[in-house]
N, C-alpha and C positions, 0 to 999 in steps of 0.2 A: 165613445166617451160621454154619452148622455147618461144622466143619473136615473135610469129606469131599470126595472127588473130585467126587462128584455135585453137592453144594452149591456148591463153588467153580466148577464148570462152569456151573451155572445163574446164579450171580452174574456171571460174566464175560459170559454171554449177555445178561443184562439191561443190564449196564454198556455193552457194545458198542452196544446199540440206543440207550440214552439219550444216550451220549456221541458218537453218530454215528461210530463207529470201524470202518466197513466197510473202509477202505483201510489202516488201521493198528490191527487189533484187539488187544485185550488177550489175550495168549496164556497167561499164568500170573498167579496172584495168591496172596499170602500174607496170611492173616488175622492181625491184630495185636491186642494188648491194647487194648480200647476205653476203658479208664479212664486219664485223664490226671490224675495227682495234682498237687496244687499244689506249685510249686517254692519259692514264698515264702509266708510267713505271711499269712493272710487272703486268699490268692488262690483264686478259685473253681475247684473241681474239675469236670471234664467227664466224662460217660459217654456215649460215642457208641454208636449202635445197632450198627453194623458198621464197624470200622476195618480197612483193608487197604492193601496196597502192591502195585503191579504190578511185573512183571519189569524195567521201565524205571525204576523208582524213584518213580513217581507215588504220592503219598499220597492216600488216599480215605477219606471219611466218607460212609456211606450211612445216611440217616435215614428213618424211617417216622413220619409225624405225622398224628394224627387229631383232635386237639383243641388248644385254646389257640393258635390261629393268630395272634392279635393281636400277640404278642411273638415269634413264631417267626422272622421275618427277623433280629431282633437276636441270637437264639440261634445261628442258622446262621452269622452273621458271626463271632461269638465262636468257634465251632467251626472255621471256616475259618482264623481267626488262629492257633488252636492247631496246626492242621496245618502252616501256614507256619512257625511257630516250631520245629517238630520236623523240618522238611525239610532243615535245614542243620546239620551237626555243627560243633562248635567247631574253629576252625582252617581251615575250608574257605572258599573265596572265594564271593562272592555269585552269581557266574555258574554255580556248581555246584548251586544250589538247585533241587530237583525241584518239579514242578508239584503243587499241592494242589487237590483237587476235592471239593466237597461236593455230594452227590446227595440230594435230598429227594423222597420219594414222599408226596404229600399226599392224604389221604382227605378231600377237600373242595375248596374253591376259596380260594386265597390271593390271587390277583391278578384281581379281578373286572373291571378295566378292560382286560384283555388276553384275547382269545378262545382263543388256542392253549393246549393242555394242557401244552405243554413250553416253559419259559422258561429262557434262559441269561443269566447275569450275569457280567460280568468288570470289571476296573478300567480305566476310560476317562476321558478328559478330557470334561467335561460338555458343552461347546459344539460341539466338532469330532468327538467320538467317537474321538479318537486313543488307541490302546491304550498304557497306561503299562507294563504287564507282563502276560505270559500265565501267570504262575506261580500265579494264584489264579482259580478258576472255580466258579460255583454253577449247578447244574441243578435245576429244579423240575418235577416231573411231577404235575399236578393231576388226580386221578381224578374230581373233581366236574365237570370239563368234558367228560368222555367222552360222546359221542353214541351211545347204544346202538341207535339206529335206522339209523345210517350203514352201508351195505353194507361188508362186510369188504374187498372188493377195492378200495374207494375210500379205505381207511384208510392213512395213512403207517405206516412201521415203528414209530415211537414211539407213534402213536395205537393201533395194534394191541396193543402191549404194555400200554398204559394200560387199554384195554378188557379185556384178559385179566386184569390185576390187579384191576380193579373187579368183574368178573363171574365169576371162576373158581369162586366158592363160592355163586353165586346159581342156585338150582335152575331157575327158569323161563328162564334165559339159557344153558343148557348147549348148545343147538344152535348158538348164536352163538359160544360159547367154542370148541366143536369146530371150527367154520369157521376161527377164528383160529389154533388149534393146527395144523390141516391146511395153513394158508396158508404157513407157514415161520417160522423164526426163534426160536421159544420152546419147542422140544421138550424141552430139558434142564430148563427152568424148570417145564414141565408135569409132567415125570416126578418132579422133586424135590418139587413141591407135592403131588402125589397120594400120594407115599410118606409125607410128613409128616402129611397129613390122613387 
């Protein structure tokens, strides 16, 4: 979340993995004010962990959550609504609305009924799965589902990132972390993390 070339590079690296953007990677990102003040009296203020915009105009909220998971989905929905509200300026037509994406990195398990550490939600018709709009998307990376025994070469890109985030600071997992770093994809993240710590 720091506004340096190295931190923005690491953030883009992480986002490209989580958002599965190999074919259309985020090439530049601008950090924005994470505080949304209330426009109307009695409206709830939001403070996002990291708020950013890509060069194509996508609005991003990146959240790190380690507790109070019971109400977290409602909070994420509220933040997604805030992004959608800010993605279209007055006088613009609705077809000019940019995509809003909320990325949550969860230190724990949010969806116990689902095995994957990466879940993607969007706005669809309940029975048929027909997509209503692709303008709002939610990604959840649940670090509590990481299998630290799974060989690095068998991990998907997003599982590798999740394992790195979970174990980067765990002393007895440093050989595993080094295998992940050597395998590709998170070099900038590792450099930024080591510099900060």
